[in-house]
C-alpha positions in Angstrom: -0.1 -0.1 -0.2 2.5 2.6 0.3 4.5 1.9 -2.3 4.8 5.9 -4.3 4.2 4.4 -7.9 0.9 3.3 -6.9 -2.1 5.2 -8.3 -4.3 6.4 -5.0 -7.8 4.5 -6.5 -6.0 1.6 -6.4 -4.8 2.3 -2.8 -8.2 2.8 -1.8 -9.9 0.4 -3.5 -7.1 -2.3 -2.1 -8.2 -0.7 1.2 -11.7 -1.2 0.8 -11.8 -5.0 -0.2 -8.5 -5.8 1.6 -7.8 -3.9 4.5 -10.6 -2.7 5.8 -12.9 -6.0 6.2 -9.3 -7.3 8.3 -9.7 -3.8 10.9 -13.2 -4.8 11.3 -13.1 -8.1 11.7 -16.0 -9.7 14.0 -16.4 -5.6 15.2 -19.9 -6.1 14.0 -20.8 -8.7 17.0 -18.8 -6.5 20.2 -20.5 -3.8 21.3 -18.6 -0.4 20.5 -19.0 2.5 22.1 -19.3 6.0 20.3 -15.8 6.9 21.6 -14.7 3.3 20.4 -15.9 4.0 17.4 -14.2 7.2 17.4 -11.2 6.1 18.0 -11.3 3.3 15.2 -12.6 5.7 12.8 -9.4 7.9 14.5 -6.8 4.6 13.3 -8.5 4.2 10.1 -8.3 7.5 8.9 -4.1 7.2 10.2 -3.8 4.0 8.4 -5.2 5.6 4.9 -2.9 8.8 5.7 0.2 7.1 5.9 -0.3 4.6 3.0 -0.6 7.7 1.1 2.6 9.8 2.4 0.3 12.5 4.1 1.0 14.0 7.1 -0.7 12.5 10.3 -2.0 15.9 11.7 -4.1 16.5 8.1 -7.9 15.9 8.5 -8.7 12.6 7.5 -12.7 13.0 7.1 -12.7 15.2 3.3 -10.4 12.4 2.7 -12.3 9.3 3.8 -15.0 11.1 1.2 -12.3 11.3 -1.7 -11.5 8.0 -1.6 -15.4 6.6 -1.2 -14.2 5.0 2.2 -16.9 4.6 4.6 -16.5 5.3 8.1 -16.7 2.5 10.3 -19.7 2.9 12.2 -21.7 2.9 8.8 -19.6 0.0 7.5 -20.5 -1.8 11.2 -24.0 -1.0 10.7 -24.2 -2.3 6.9 -22.6 -5.7 8.3 -25.5 -6.3 10.8 -28.2 -5.2 8.6 -26.9 -7.8 5.5 -24.8 -10.3 7.5 
């Protein structure tokens, strides 16, 4: 993921297909508080920024939208609704 020659769209696709499911493995069965979901969202943003070579202090909310990456809370709700 951190290979500099890899296109941003490819990194986004790799994140959505491989990395995010690994991060979220069985989290739909664990009761997470709102602060727990925020921590996982923050970790997801930090990992994405690392893979893109961005500063860890940059805001990740716009980055997630630009890369079409869903927030953790949305993915967990989706997994619960459609197992």
